[in-house]
mmCIF file of the N, C-alpha and C atoms, coordinates in Angstrom:
data_MODEL
# 
_entry.id   MODEL 
# 
loop_
_atom_site.group_PDB 
_atom_site.id 
_atom_site.type_symbol 
_atom_site.label_atom_id 
_atom_site.label_alt_id 
_atom_site.label_comp_id 
_atom_site.label_asym_id 
_atom_site.label_entity_id 
_atom_site.label_seq_id 
_atom_site.pdbx_PDB_ins_code 
_atom_site.Cartn_x 
_atom_site.Cartn_y 
_atom_site.Cartn_z 
_atom_site.occupancy 
_atom_site.B_iso_or_equiv 
_atom_site.pdbx_formal_charge 
_atom_site.auth_seq_id 
_atom_site.auth_comp_id 
_atom_site.auth_asym_id 
_atom_site.auth_atom_id 
_atom_site.pdbx_PDB_model_num 
ATOM 1   N N  . MET A 1 1  ? 196.917 -12.916 102.676 1.00 0.00 ? 1  MET A N  1 
ATOM 2   C CA . MET A 1 1  ? 195.538 -12.782 102.287 1.00 0.00 ? 1  MET A CA 1 
ATOM 3   C C  . MET A 1 1  ? 195.283 -13.396 100.913 1.00 0.00 ? 1  MET A C  1 
ATOM 4   N N  . THR A 1 2  ? 196.227 -13.212 100.006 1.00 0.00 ? 2  THR A N  1 
ATOM 5   C CA . THR A 1 2  ? 196.073 -13.798 98.685  1.00 0.00 ? 2  THR A CA 1 
ATOM 6   C C  . THR A 1 2  ? 196.044 -15.321 98.766  1.00 0.00 ? 2  THR A C  1 
ATOM 7   N N  . LEU A 1 3  ? 196.882 -15.890 99.621  1.00 0.00 ? 3  LEU A N  1 
ATOM 8   C CA . LEU A 1 3  ? 196.874 -17.342 99.794  1.00 0.00 ? 3  LEU A CA 1 
ATOM 9   C C  . LEU A 1 3  ? 195.544 -17.832 100.337 1.00 0.00 ? 3  LEU A C  1 
ATOM 10  N N  . THR A 1 4  ? 194.979 -17.093 101.246 1.00 0.00 ? 4  THR A N  1 
ATOM 11  C CA . THR A 1 4  ? 193.683 -17.467 101.819 1.00 0.00 ? 4  THR A CA 1 
ATOM 12  C C  . THR A 1 4  ? 192.606 -17.456 100.751 1.00 0.00 ? 4  THR A C  1 
ATOM 13  N N  . LEU A 1 5  ? 192.598 -16.448 99.907  1.00 0.00 ? 5  LEU A N  1 
ATOM 14  C CA . LEU A 1 5  ? 191.620 -16.377 98.825  1.00 0.00 ? 5  LEU A CA 1 
ATOM 15  C C  . LEU A 1 5  ? 191.830 -17.509 97.823  1.00 0.00 ? 5  LEU A C  1 
ATOM 16  N N  . ASP A 1 6  ? 193.072 -17.818 97.511  1.00 0.00 ? 6  ASP A N  1 
ATOM 17  C CA . ASP A 1 6  ? 193.369 -18.924 96.603  1.00 0.00 ? 6  ASP A CA 1 
ATOM 18  C C  . ASP A 1 6  ? 192.875 -20.244 97.180  1.00 0.00 ? 6  ASP A C  1 
ATOM 19  N N  . ASN A 1 7  ? 193.097 -20.467 98.465  1.00 0.00 ? 7  ASN A N  1 
ATOM 20  C CA . ASN A 1 7  ? 192.639 -21.697 99.111  1.00 0.00 ? 7  ASN A CA 1 
ATOM 21  C C  . ASN A 1 7  ? 191.112 -21.788 99.099  1.00 0.00 ? 7  ASN A C  1 
ATOM 22  N N  . ARG A 1 8  ? 190.469 -20.669 99.360  1.00 0.00 ? 8  ARG A N  1 
ATOM 23  C CA . ARG A 1 8  ? 189.004 -20.664 99.328  1.00 0.00 ? 8  ARG A CA 1 
ATOM 24  C C  . ARG A 1 8  ? 188.493 -20.986 97.930  1.00 0.00 ? 8  ARG A C  1 
ATOM 25  N N  . SER A 1 9  ? 189.136 -20.411 96.942  1.00 0.00 ? 9  SER A N  1 
ATOM 26  C CA . SER A 1 9  ? 188.738 -20.666 95.556  1.00 0.00 ? 9  SER A CA 1 
ATOM 27  C C  . SER A 1 9  ? 188.925 -22.138 95.204  1.00 0.00 ? 9  SER A C  1 
ATOM 28  N N  . ARG A 1 10 ? 190.044 -22.696 95.626  1.00 0.00 ? 10 ARG A N  1 
ATOM 29  C CA . ARG A 1 10 ? 190.303 -24.120 95.358  1.00 0.00 ? 10 ARG A CA 1 
ATOM 30  C C  . ARG A 1 10 ? 189.303 -25.007 96.087  1.00 0.00 ? 10 ARG A C  1 
ATOM 31  N N  . ASN A 1 11 ? 188.999 -24.648 97.337  1.00 0.00 ? 11 ASN A N  1 
ATOM 32  C CA . ASN A 1 11 ? 188.027 -25.435 98.096  1.00 0.00 ? 11 ASN A CA 1 
ATOM 33  C C  . ASN A 1 11 ? 186.648 -25.378 97.458  1.00 0.00 ? 11 ASN A C  1 
ATOM 34  N N  . LYS A 1 12 ? 186.260 -24.190 96.999  1.00 0.00 ? 12 LYS A N  1 
ATOM 35  C CA . LYS A 1 12 ? 184.974 -24.056 96.321  1.00 0.00 ? 12 LYS A CA 1 
ATOM 36  C C  . LYS A 1 12 ? 184.966 -24.874 95.035  1.00 0.00 ? 12 LYS A C  1 
ATOM 37  N N  . GLU A 1 13 ? 186.046 -24.802 94.281  1.00 0.00 ? 13 GLU A N  1 
ATOM 38  C CA . GLU A 1 13 ? 186.147 -25.555 93.038  1.00 0.00 ? 13 GLU A CA 1 
ATOM 39  C C  . GLU A 1 13 ? 186.099 -27.048 93.324  1.00 0.00 ? 13 GLU A C  1 
ATOM 40  N N  . SER A 1 14 ? 186.797 -27.478 94.367  1.00 0.00 ? 14 SER A N  1 
ATOM 41  C CA . SER A 1 14 ? 186.793 -28.886 94.738  1.00 0.00 ? 14 SER A CA 1 
ATOM 42  C C  . SER A 1 14 ? 185.391 -29.326 95.138  1.00 0.00 ? 14 SER A C  1 
ATOM 43  N N  . SER A 1 15 ? 184.702 -28.496 95.909  1.00 0.00 ? 15 SER A N  1 
ATOM 44  C CA . SER A 1 15 ? 183.333 -28.818 96.318  1.00 0.00 ? 15 SER A CA 1 
ATOM 45  C C  . SER A 1 15 ? 182.407 -28.894 95.116  1.00 0.00 ? 15 SER A C  1 
ATOM 46  N N  . LEU A 1 16 ? 182.565 -27.975 94.194  1.00 0.00 ? 16 LEU A N  1 
ATOM 47  C CA . LEU A 1 16 ? 181.741 -27.987 92.984  1.00 0.00 ? 16 LEU A CA 1 
ATOM 48  C C  . LEU A 1 16 ? 182.044 -29.207 92.126  1.00 0.00 ? 16 LEU A C  1 
ATOM 49  N N  . THR A 1 17 ? 183.307 -29.565 92.042  1.00 0.00 ? 17 THR A N  1 
ATOM 50  C CA . THR A 1 17 ? 183.695 -30.748 91.284  1.00 0.00 ? 17 THR A CA 1 
ATOM 51  C C  . THR A 1 17 ? 183.082 -32.000 91.907  1.00 0.00 ? 17 THR A C  1 
ATOM 52  N N  . GLN A 1 18 ? 183.133 -32.091 93.234  1.00 0.00 ? 18 GLN A N  1 
ATOM 53  C CA . GLN A 1 18 ? 182.539 -33.239 93.922  1.00 0.00 ? 18 GLN A CA 1 
ATOM 54  C C  . GLN A 1 18 ? 181.026 -33.269 93.704  1.00 0.00 ? 18 GLN A C  1 
ATOM 55  N N  . ALA A 1 19 ? 180.390 -32.114 93.799  1.00 0.00 ? 19 ALA A N  1 
ATOM 56  C CA . ALA A 1 19 ? 178.943 -32.041 93.591  1.00 0.00 ? 19 ALA A CA 1 
ATOM 57  C C  . ALA A 1 19 ? 178.584 -32.462 92.171  1.00 0.00 ? 19 ALA A C  1 
ATOM 58  N N  . LEU A 1 20 ? 179.350 -32.013 91.205  1.00 0.00 ? 20 LEU A N  1 
ATOM 59  C CA . LEU A 1 20 ? 179.114 -32.394 89.813  1.00 0.00 ? 20 LEU A CA 1 
ATOM 60  C C  . LEU A 1 20 ? 179.264 -33.899 89.625  1.00 0.00 ? 20 LEU A C  1 
ATOM 61  N N  . ARG A 1 21 ? 180.294 -34.468 90.220  1.00 0.00 ? 21 ARG A N  1 
ATOM 62  C CA . ARG A 1 21 ? 180.517 -35.910 90.131  1.00 0.00 ? 21 ARG A CA 1 
ATOM 63  C C  . ARG A 1 21 ? 179.333 -36.669 90.745  1.00 0.00 ? 21 ARG A C  1 
ATOM 64  N N  . GLN A 1 22 ? 178.848 -36.186 91.891  1.00 0.00 ? 22 GLN A N  1 
ATOM 65  C CA . GLN A 1 22 ? 177.704 -36.838 92.530  1.00 0.00 ? 22 GLN A CA 1 
ATOM 66  C C  . GLN A 1 22 ? 176.443 -36.723 91.671  1.00 0.00 ? 22 GLN A C  1 
ATOM 67  N N  . ILE A 1 23 ? 176.249 -35.577 91.061  1.00 0.00 ? 23 ILE A N  1 
ATOM 68  C CA . ILE A 1 23 ? 175.099 -35.395 90.172  1.00 0.00 ? 23 ILE A CA 1 
ATOM 69  C C  . ILE A 1 23 ? 175.189 -36.364 88.997  1.00 0.00 ? 23 ILE A C  1 
ATOM 70  N N  . GLN A 1 24 ? 176.380 -36.505 88.426  1.00 0.00 ? 24 GLN A N  1 
ATOM 71  C CA . GLN A 1 24 ? 176.549 -37.418 87.300  1.00 0.00 ? 24 GLN A CA 1 
ATOM 72  C C  . GLN A 1 24 ? 176.281 -38.864 87.720  1.00 0.00 ? 24 GLN A C  1 
ATOM 73  N N  . GLN A 1 25 ? 176.732 -39.235 88.914  1.00 0.00 ? 25 GLN A N  1 
ATOM 74  C CA . GLN A 1 25 ? 176.475 -40.590 89.412  1.00 0.00 ? 25 GLN A CA 1 
ATOM 75  C C  . GLN A 1 25 ? 174.983 -40.822 89.628  1.00 0.00 ? 25 GLN A C  1 
ATOM 76  N N  . LEU A 1 26 ? 174.308 -39.822 90.189  1.00 0.00 ? 26 LEU A N  1 
ATOM 77  C CA . LEU A 1 26 ? 172.866 -39.942 90.397  1.00 0.00 ? 26 LEU A CA 1 
ATOM 78  C C  . LEU A 1 26 ? 172.120 -40.017 89.064  1.00 0.00 ? 26 LEU A C  1 
ATOM 79  N N  . ASN A 1 27 ? 172.552 -39.238 88.102  1.00 0.00 ? 27 ASN A N  1 
ATOM 80  C CA . ASN A 1 27 ? 171.927 -39.300 86.775  1.00 0.00 ? 27 ASN A CA 1 
ATOM 81  C C  . ASN A 1 27 ? 172.095 -40.676 86.150  1.00 0.00 ? 27 ASN A C  1 
ATOM 82  N N  . SER A 1 28 ? 173.255 -41.278 86.351  1.00 0.00 ? 28 SER A N  1 
ATOM 83  C CA . SER A 1 28 ? 173.484 -42.634 85.835  1.00 0.00 ? 28 SER A CA 1 
ATOM 84  C C  . SER A 1 28 ? 172.562 -43.632 86.518  1.00 0.00 ? 28 SER A C  1 
ATOM 85  N N  . LYS A 1 29 ? 172.423 -43.499 87.834  1.00 0.00 ? 29 LYS A N  1 
ATOM 86  C CA . LYS A 1 29 ? 171.531 -44.401 88.569  1.00 0.00 ? 29 LYS A CA 1 
ATOM 87  C C  . LYS A 1 29 ? 170.085 -44.213 88.127  1.00 0.00 ? 29 LYS A C  1 
ATOM 88  N N  . ILE A 1 30 ? 169.686 -42.965 87.903  1.00 0.00 ? 30 ILE A N  1 
ATOM 89  C CA . ILE A 1 30 ? 168.335 -42.681 87.427  1.00 0.00 ? 30 ILE A CA 1 
ATOM 90  C C  . ILE A 1 30 ? 168.105 -43.338 86.072  1.00 0.00 ? 30 ILE A C  1 
ATOM 91  N N  . ALA A 1 31 ? 169.083 -43.248 85.187  1.00 0.00 ? 31 ALA A N  1 
ATOM 92  C CA . ALA A 1 31 ? 168.949 -43.846 83.859  1.00 0.00 ? 31 ALA A CA 1 
ATOM 93  C C  . ALA A 1 31 ? 168.769 -45.361 83.967  1.00 0.00 ? 31 ALA A C  1 
ATOM 94  N N  . VAL A 1 32 ? 169.520 -45.996 84.857  1.00 0.00 ? 32 VAL A N  1 
ATOM 95  C CA . VAL A 1 32 ? 169.394 -47.446 85.058  1.00 0.00 ? 32 VAL A CA 1 
ATOM 96  C C  . VAL A 1 32 ? 168.008 -47.778 85.597  1.00 0.00 ? 32 VAL A C  1 
ATOM 97  N N  . LEU A 1 33 ? 167.548 -47.026 86.584  1.00 0.00 ? 33 LEU A N  1 
ATOM 98  C CA . LEU A 1 33 ? 166.225 -47.269 87.157  1.00 0.00 ? 33 LEU A CA 1 
ATOM 99  C C  . LEU A 1 33 ? 165.114 -47.045 86.132  1.00 0.00 ? 33 LEU A C  1 
ATOM 100 N N  . GLU A 1 34 ? 165.264 -46.025 85.293  1.00 0.00 ? 34 GLU A N  1 
ATOM 101 C CA . GLU A 1 34 ? 164.263 -45.781 84.249  1.00 0.00 ? 34 GLU A CA 1 
ATOM 102 C C  . GLU A 1 34 ? 164.205 -46.953 83.275  1.00 0.00 ? 34 GLU A C  1 
ATOM 103 N N  . GLN A 1 35 ? 165.362 -47.495 82.917  1.00 0.00 ? 35 GLN A N  1 
ATOM 104 C CA . GLN A 1 35 ? 165.391 -48.637 81.999  1.00 0.00 ? 35 GLN A CA 1 
ATOM 105 C C  . GLN A 1 35 ? 164.769 -49.864 82.649  1.00 0.00 ? 35 GLN A C  1 
ATOM 106 N N  . GLN A 1 36 ? 165.080 -50.094 83.911  1.00 0.00 ? 36 GLN A N  1 
ATOM 107 C CA . GLN A 1 36 ? 164.490 -51.225 84.625  1.00 0.00 ? 36 GLN A CA 1 
ATOM 108 C C  . GLN A 1 36 ? 162.976 -51.076 84.706  1.00 0.00 ? 36 GLN A C  1 
ATOM 109 N N  . HIS A 1 37 ? 162.518 -49.857 84.931  1.00 0.00 ? 37 HIS A N  1 
ATOM 110 C CA . HIS A 1 37 ? 161.079 -49.614 84.991  1.00 0.00 ? 37 HIS A CA 1 
ATOM 111 C C  . HIS A 1 37 ? 160.424 -49.890 83.639  1.00 0.00 ? 37 HIS A C  1 
ATOM 112 N N  . GLN A 1 38 ? 161.045 -49.412 82.571  1.00 0.00 ? 38 GLN A N  1 
ATOM 113 C CA . GLN A 1 38 ? 160.501 -49.657 81.231  1.00 0.00 ? 38 GLN A CA 1 
ATOM 114 C C  . GLN A 1 38 ? 160.443 -51.148 80.933  1.00 0.00 ? 38 GLN A C  1 
ATOM 115 N N  . ASP A 1 39 ? 161.479 -51.887 81.316  1.00 0.00 ? 39 ASP A N  1 
ATOM 116 C CA . ASP A 1 39 ? 161.488 -53.341 81.114  1.00 0.00 ? 39 ASP A CA 1 
ATOM 117 C C  . ASP A 1 39 ? 160.350 -53.996 81.886  1.00 0.00 ? 39 ASP A C  1 
ATOM 118 N N  . TYR A 1 40 ? 160.146 -53.563 83.133  1.00 0.00 ? 40 TYR A N  1 
ATOM 119 C CA . TYR A 1 40 ? 159.076 -54.106 83.967  1.00 0.00 ? 40 TYR A CA 1 
ATOM 120 C C  . TYR A 1 40 ? 157.711 -53.830 83.348  1.00 0.00 ? 40 TYR A C  1 
ATOM 121 N N  . VAL A 1 41 ? 157.501 -52.585 82.908  1.00 0.00 ? 41 VAL A N  1 
ATOM 122 C CA . VAL A 1 41 ? 156.218 -52.215 82.303  1.00 0.00 ? 41 VAL A CA 1 
ATOM 123 C C  . VAL A 1 41 ? 155.979 -53.050 81.049  1.00 0.00 ? 41 VAL A C  1 
ATOM 124 N N  . GLN A 1 42 ? 156.995 -53.243 80.238  1.00 0.00 ? 42 GLN A N  1 
ATOM 125 C CA . GLN A 1 42 ? 156.846 -54.039 79.015  1.00 0.00 ? 42 GLN A CA 1 
ATOM 126 C C  . GLN A 1 42 ? 156.477 -55.477 79.347  1.00 0.00 ? 42 GLN A C  1 
ATOM 127 N N  . LYS A 1 43 ? 157.115 -56.041 80.357  1.00 0.00 ? 43 LYS A N  1 
ATOM 128 C CA . LYS A 1 43 ? 156.785 -57.418 80.763  1.00 0.00 ? 43 LYS A CA 1 
ATOM 129 C C  . LYS A 1 43 ? 155.344 -57.507 81.247  1.00 0.00 ? 43 LYS A C  1 
ATOM 130 N N  . GLN A 1 44 ? 154.905 -56.510 82.007  1.00 0.00 ? 44 GLN A N  1 
ATOM 131 C CA . GLN A 1 44 ? 153.524 -56.509 82.492  1.00 0.00 ? 44 GLN A CA 1 
ATOM 132 C C  . GLN A 1 44 ? 152.554 -56.392 81.322  1.00 0.00 ? 44 GLN A C  1 
ATOM 133 N N  . GLN A 1 45 ? 152.873 -55.551 80.351  1.00 0.00 ? 45 GLN A N  1 
ATOM 134 C CA . GLN A 1 45 ? 152.001 -55.403 79.189  1.00 0.00 ? 45 GLN A CA 1 
ATOM 135 C C  . GLN A 1 45 ? 151.957 -56.682 78.371  1.00 0.00 ? 45 GLN A C  1 
ATOM 136 N N  . ASN A 1 46 ? 153.069 -57.414 78.329  1.00 0.00 ? 46 ASN A N  1 
ATOM 137 C CA . ASN A 1 46 ? 153.097 -58.676 77.601  1.00 0.00 ? 46 ASN A CA 1 
ATOM 138 C C  . ASN A 1 46 ? 152.249 -59.742 78.292  1.00 0.00 ? 46 ASN A C  1 
ATOM 139 N N  . LEU A 1 47 ? 152.058 -59.604 79.599  1.00 0.00 ? 47 LEU A N  1 
ATOM 140 C CA . LEU A 1 47 ? 151.247 -60.568 80.333  1.00 0.00 ? 47 LEU A CA 1 
ATOM 141 C C  . LEU A 1 47 ? 149.751 -60.393 80.083  1.00 0.00 ? 47 LEU A C  1 
ATOM 142 N N  . ILE A 1 48 ? 149.328 -59.206 79.756  1.00 0.00 ? 48 ILE A N  1 
ATOM 143 C CA . ILE A 1 48 ? 147.896 -58.923 79.614  1.00 0.00 ? 48 ILE A CA 1 
ATOM 144 C C  . ILE A 1 48 ? 147.221 -59.852 78.602  1.00 0.00 ? 48 ILE A C  1 
ATOM 145 N N  . PRO A 1 49 ? 147.752 -60.019 77.382  1.00 0.00 ? 49 PRO A N  1 
ATOM 146 C CA . PRO A 1 49 ? 147.091 -60.924 76.430  1.00 0.00 ? 49 PRO A CA 1 
ATOM 147 C C  . PRO A 1 49 ? 147.081 -62.378 76.922  1.00 0.00 ? 49 PRO A C  1 
ATOM 148 N N  . ALA A 1 50 ? 148.149 -62.798 77.574  1.00 0.00 ? 50 ALA A N  1 
ATOM 149 C CA . ALA A 1 50 ? 148.208 -64.177 78.067  1.00 0.00 ? 50 ALA A CA 1 
ATOM 150 C C  . ALA A 1 50 ? 147.163 -64.405 79.153  1.00 0.00 ? 50 ALA A C  1 
ATOM 151 N N  . ILE A 1 51 ? 146.995 -63.432 80.030  1.00 0.00 ? 51 ILE A N  1 
ATOM 152 C CA . ILE A 1 51 ? 145.993 -63.551 81.090  1.00 0.00 ? 51 ILE A CA 1 
ATOM 153 C C  . ILE A 1 51 ? 144.591 -63.548 80.492  1.00 0.00 ? 51 ILE A C  1 
ATOM 154 N N  . ALA A 1 52 ? 144.363 -62.673 79.534  1.00 0.00 ? 52 ALA A N  1 
ATOM 155 C CA . ALA A 1 52 ? 143.049 -62.605 78.887  1.00 0.00 ? 52 ALA A CA 1 
ATOM 156 C C  . ALA A 1 52 ? 142.737 -63.915 78.175  1.00 0.00 ? 52 ALA A C  1 
ATOM 157 N N  . GLU A 1 53 ? 143.715 -64.478 77.499  1.00 0.00 ? 53 GLU A N  1 
ATOM 158 C CA . GLU A 1 53 ? 143.506 -65.741 76.790  1.00 0.00 ? 53 GLU A CA 1 
ATOM 159 C C  . GLU A 1 53 ? 143.200 -66.862 77.778  1.00 0.00 ? 53 GLU A C  1 
ATOM 160 N N  . ARG A 1 54 ? 143.946 -66.919 78.858  1.00 0.00 ? 54 ARG A N  1 
ATOM 161 C CA . ARG A 1 54 ? 143.722 -67.960 79.857  1.00 0.00 ? 54 ARG A CA 1 
ATOM 162 C C  . ARG A 1 54 ? 142.327 -67.834 80.456  1.00 0.00 ? 54 ARG A C  1 
ATOM 163 N N  . LYS A 1 55 ? 141.908 -66.593 80.745  1.00 0.00 ? 55 LYS A N  1 
ATOM 164 C CA . LYS A 1 55 ? 140.581 -66.379 81.306  1.00 0.00 ? 55 LYS A CA 1 
ATOM 165 C C  . LYS A 1 55 ? 139.514 -66.785 80.302  1.00 0.00 ? 55 LYS A C  1 
ATOM 166 N N  . TYR A 1 56 ? 139.705 -66.449 79.034  1.00 0.00 ? 56 TYR A N  1 
ATOM 167 C CA . TYR A 1 56 ? 138.738 -66.813 78.004  1.00 0.00 ? 56 TYR A CA 1 
ATOM 168 C C  . TYR A 1 56 ? 138.553 -68.322 77.954  1.00 0.00 ? 56 TYR A C  1 
ATOM 169 N N  . PHE A 1 57 ? 139.659 -69.053 77.939  1.00 0.00 ? 57 PHE A N  1 
ATOM 170 C CA . PHE A 1 57 ? 139.563 -70.507 77.826  1.00 0.00 ? 57 PHE A CA 1 
ATOM 171 C C  . PHE A 1 57 ? 139.028 -71.142 79.101  1.00 0.00 ? 57 PHE A C  1 
ATOM 172 N N  . SER A 1 58 ? 139.308 -70.537 80.243  1.00 0.00 ? 58 SER A N  1 
ATOM 173 C CA . SER A 1 58 ? 138.743 -71.089 81.477  1.00 0.00 ? 58 SER A CA 1 
ATOM 174 C C  . SER A 1 58 ? 137.237 -70.818 81.538  1.00 0.00 ? 58 SER A C  1 
ATOM 175 N N  . ASP A 1 59 ? 136.806 -69.684 81.001  1.00 0.00 ? 59 ASP A N  1 
ATOM 176 C CA . ASP A 1 59 ? 135.374 -69.369 80.978  1.00 0.00 ? 59 ASP A CA 1 
ATOM 177 C C  . ASP A 1 59 ? 134.606 -70.256 80.004  1.00 0.00 ? 59 ASP A C  1 
ATOM 178 N N  . THR A 1 60 ? 135.249 -70.671 78.921  1.00 0.00 ? 60 THR A N  1 
ATOM 179 C CA . THR A 1 60 ? 134.564 -71.486 77.903  1.00 0.00 ? 60 THR A CA 1 
ATOM 180 C C  . THR A 1 60 ? 134.740 -72.979 78.178  1.00 0.00 ? 60 THR A C  1 
ATOM 181 N N  . GLY A 1 61 ? 135.522 -73.329 79.163  1.00 0.00 ? 61 GLY A N  1 
ATOM 182 C CA . GLY A 1 61 ? 135.737 -74.741 79.493  1.00 0.00 ? 61 GLY A CA 1 
ATOM 183 C C  . GLY A 1 61 ? 136.831 -75.393 78.678  1.00 0.00 ? 61 GLY A C  1 
ATOM 184 N N  . SER A 1 62 ? 137.459 -74.648 77.783  1.00 0.00 ? 62 SER A N  1 
ATOM 185 C CA . SER A 1 62 ? 138.555 -75.177 76.970  1.00 0.00 ? 62 SER A CA 1 
ATOM 186 C C  . SER A 1 62 ? 139.855 -75.104 77.761  1.00 0.00 ? 62 SER A C  1 
ATOM 187 N N  . THR A 1 63 ? 140.793 -75.933 77.370  1.00 0.00 ? 63 THR A N  1 
ATOM 188 C CA . THR A 1 63 ? 142.091 -75.913 78.032  1.00 0.00 ? 63 THR A CA 1 
ATOM 189 C C  . THR A 1 63 ? 143.178 -75.334 77.157  1.00 0.00 ? 63 THR A C  1 
ATOM 190 N N  . SER A 1 64 ? 142.915 -75.169 75.870  1.00 0.00 ? 64 SER A N  1 
ATOM 191 C CA . SER A 1 64 ? 143.916 -74.589 74.983  1.00 0.00 ? 64 SER A CA 1 
ATOM 192 C C  . SER A 1 64 ? 143.234 -74.002 73.765  1.00 0.00 ? 64 SER A C  1 
ATOM 193 N N  . ALA A 1 65 ? 144.009 -73.282 72.994  1.00 0.00 ? 65 ALA A N  1 
ATOM 194 C CA . ALA A 1 65 ? 143.484 -72.693 71.761  1.00 0.00 ? 65 ALA A CA 1 
ATOM 195 C C  . ALA A 1 65 ? 143.029 -73.772 70.792  1.00 0.00 ? 65 ALA A C  1 
ATOM 196 N N  . ALA A 1 66 ? 143.699 -74.920 70.775  1.00 0.00 ? 66 ALA A N  1 
ATOM 197 C CA . ALA A 1 66 ? 143.335 -76.006 69.867  1.00 0.00 ? 66 ALA A CA 1 
ATOM 198 C C  . ALA A 1 66 ? 141.942 -76.542 70.199  1.00 0.00 ? 66 ALA A C  1 
ATOM 199 N N  . ASP A 1 67 ? 141.563 -76.570 71.471  1.00 0.00 ? 67 ASP A N  1 
ATOM 200 C CA . ASP A 1 67 ? 140.254 -77.063 71.863  1.00 0.00 ? 67 ASP A CA 1 
ATOM 201 C C  . ASP A 1 67 ? 139.129 -76.197 71.309  1.00 0.00 ? 67 ASP A C  1 
ATOM 202 N N  . SER A 1 68 ? 139.391 -74.946 71.089  1.00 0.00 ? 68 SER A N  1 
ATOM 203 C CA . SER A 1 68 ? 138.334 -74.052 70.627  1.00 0.00 ? 68 SER A CA 1 
ATOM 204 C C  . SER A 1 68 ? 137.957 -74.351 69.179  1.00 0.00 ? 68 SER A C  1 
ATOM 205 N N  . ASN A 1 69 ? 138.805 -75.078 68.445  1.00 0.00 ? 69 ASN A N  1 
ATOM 206 C CA . ASN A 1 69 ? 138.512 -75.411 67.041  1.00 0.00 ? 69 ASN A CA 1 
ATOM 207 C C  . ASN A 1 69 ? 137.689 -76.682 66.926  1.00 0.00 ? 69 ASN A C  1 
ATOM 208 N N  . LEU A 1 70 ? 137.468 -77.411 68.006  1.00 0.00 ? 70 LEU A N  1 
ATOM 209 C CA . LEU A 1 70 ? 136.746 -78.680 67.923  1.00 0.00 ? 70 LEU A CA 1 
ATOM 210 C C  . LEU A 1 70 ? 135.268 -78.524 67.840  1.00 0.00 ? 70 LEU A C  1 
# 
């Protein structure tokens, strides 16, 4: 009976260890995805001024910022 209890304890510990390892792996993947998302959002935010500038110059008939000084 003592051996059976010891085996159960070891199996539970092994299962908990595996679960912990899986949680740590998922947390690492989440961290990578969060960083990728932040990079994507930053790139999109960087596009906003460029798009606005292009629209401004297309609306005014200019082709570049230099044309607006003429």
